[in-house]
N, C-alpha and C positions, 0 to 999 in steps of 0.2 A: 837742285835735288833732284837723283834721280830717285825712281822707283825703289829698287832696288835698298837703297839708303837711308828712303819711306821707310820701307819692311823693315830694315834694320833695328829703327827710334820708334818703333811704333808701343815696343812695350816703358821704354821710360817714360815717353810722352806720355798714356795711360799711368804708372807711375808718380807720374811728376819727378821725374829725376833726368831731365831735360834740361842743359843751359839756355839761357835767354836766346841764345845767337841763334842754335837752333832750332828751338822754340819758334822762332819768327819763320824758319824756313820753311821745319815744316805744316806748322800751317798756309803756310803759299802755295804750296805743292798740294800740298787737304782741301781744295778750294778750289782748286786748278786740275785736280784727274783723279776722274767717276770713280776710276776703278780701284787707285788708290785708299778712297775715299770708305768703297761697301770696305774694300779688308778691315780699315779702322773701324769701320762701326762694330764688324760681325766678331775680332778683336776683343772688341769695348760689350760686349754680348757676353762674353766668358768669364767677366769680370763682372757685373751688374746684376746681368743672368733676368736683365727686359729683353721684352720681344720686338725682334725690328720687324715695322712696318714703312715697304717702301710706295708712294707717292707717284704714275706715269711719272716721268716732265720735272720731277722732283727731289730736293734730296733726300731720304729718307731719314724718318725722324724717332725716335727710343717711347715705346707706351707697355703701359702696363697691361696685361692680355683681360680681360673684364668677364668674358664671356661664357667662357666660367661660376664665377659669380653670378654673375644677373640668371643667367640661368636655374641657381640653386633659390637667387629672392626672388625669384615671382610662382616660382616650386613649393614654396613656405609659405607667397602667402598665398596660396589657392587653399594648401592647407587647412592656413591658422584661417580664411576666407569659408571654410565649407562645414570647418568645427563652429566656427559661428555662428549658422545659417541653421547648422544642423540645431545646436542649438537651443533658439530663437523659437526651432521650429517643438522642438518636445515640451517647451518654457511655455509656451503655446499650450500648443494641446494636456498638457497637466492643470494650465490655468481655467480652458474652456470645460476639462472636465471635471475639477472639485466647486462651478461653475452648476451644475445641472443640478440644482435645488425645484426640490416641489414648488407649481403654485401656488398658492396662497390660492383655495377655497372662498366662493362668496356663498356666503348663509342670508335665504331670504329672509331671517329674523334681521340682520344687521342692519342697526342707526346707525350710526355712523353717515355725518350727513350726508342721505337718505334720499333718494329724489322719489318721488310721488309719481313714476314716466312711467307710460307703458313700453318706447323705447326701451326705456333702459332696464326695460320689468325682460326686455323680449333679449337682449342684453347679455346678459348676466347670464340667459339659459342658455346659453349658442357657450356661452363663457366656460358652465358648468358642465357642459357637452363637450367641453374643449375643438370649438371651432376657433379658435381663437380670430381670424382673420373674418370674417361674422358677423364677430361679435363686435370685432375694431369696426366694423363698417355703422352697426348699429349705433353704440357709443362716440362717434362721430358727427353721426345727425340728432343722436342728446341736442350739442349746441355746441361748430368747432370752435365755439371762442371760450367753453365754458371751465370756469377754475373752482369749478364744483370737486373737492378732495378723494371724493371714489371717483367720478367721473375718473379724472386726469391719473389717481393708482394706477388704476385697469386699464388705461388707454396702455399707462409706462409696459404692464407687464404680460397684455398682447402684443405687445411689440417688443416686448424678450421672449416671446414666445414660438415670435412672428423672424427671430434672428434679424431684429434695427433696437439693438441697442445705445443706438445714437438717440435714436425717437422717448426710448427708453430713460432715458437720461432726461435731455429736456424736462419730459410733465413730471420725472423725479425732482427733480429742481427748481421747480415753483408748488412744490407741497414743501420743501425744504427751505423756499427761500421766506415761503410765509411763514410758516413756521407752524401749518395749521395741528393741533393736536391730533386729531382725527384718524393719519397717515404721515406723521412723522417721522416717524420710527423707522417702522416699512420703509418706506422712502424711501431712507440712508443705507436698509440689508439691503432691498434692490436696486439700489444704483452704486451700491462693492456689486451686487452680480453682475451690472452688465459692464463694471467695468473691467471686470478678469476678460471678462469675454473679447475685449477690445484690446487682452492683451496692456491692460495702464496696472501694472501691477503693485506699483510704487502708491497708482491714487484711490486704487479700492483696499490696501491698509488703512489710508487714512481715514474710511467710509467705517470704517467695521474697528478702527483702534477708539472714533467720533465713541462710536457707535454701542462696545465692552466696557466701557467708564459710565454710560446714563444707570440707569435702573427703568431698565426695558424689560420686554417679554422677550426681546430679540438681542440682547445684549449675551447670554450664553450661547446661541447661533452662531453670533461674530466674533467668537473668541475660539471656538472649533475649528471655523475657516482658514484665522490670524497664525491660529499654529496647524493648520497643512497647508499657507501659503510659507512661508515660515521656514517648512521640512525640505521645499526645494534646492 
């Protein structure tokens, strides 16, 4: 088959309106003549609207042009990721804001689990003066392994005030686990505060919901925070 004959049969071949005998001759020429092969692919593009890609030394093959789709996908991914990051930052900022509650005052007349210890009294003097780092050092000196609820509670508060909520939670958890009535309610409340500062919204809600269902002077404060958290 000549190149001219091949060209005349291209449309019939693409429309599958060619006889078996001519198809055989057509396809033999198709694989033997690079120029006719390229012409057929160009004609085929008009029918399928696909984009031809030619590799050097190889027969061209057809694929969809995915570049615009990949660019769009990348753009959308960046936009979505940015929105997620911004939302997480705003949520963390919001939770940190509502966790800024005044630390409980220490009264020298306090009798709950009170220690008759000079170092402890000095520590609480520093605490009332808002010198939380010095107060924590002195509280640690009272007894590093102490499970006294009063010592543990104010260690936890000092940790909160020095931006160490994880240490605060560990100390409050000891009081909660032992169910010590002296500082049990307060430990739950301030553990929730510490969780808010760690951006752990669900865990904080669990603490406040638990406290809100109790007969406690802290239950109303817990309900207020629940309302603020759920307003986000």
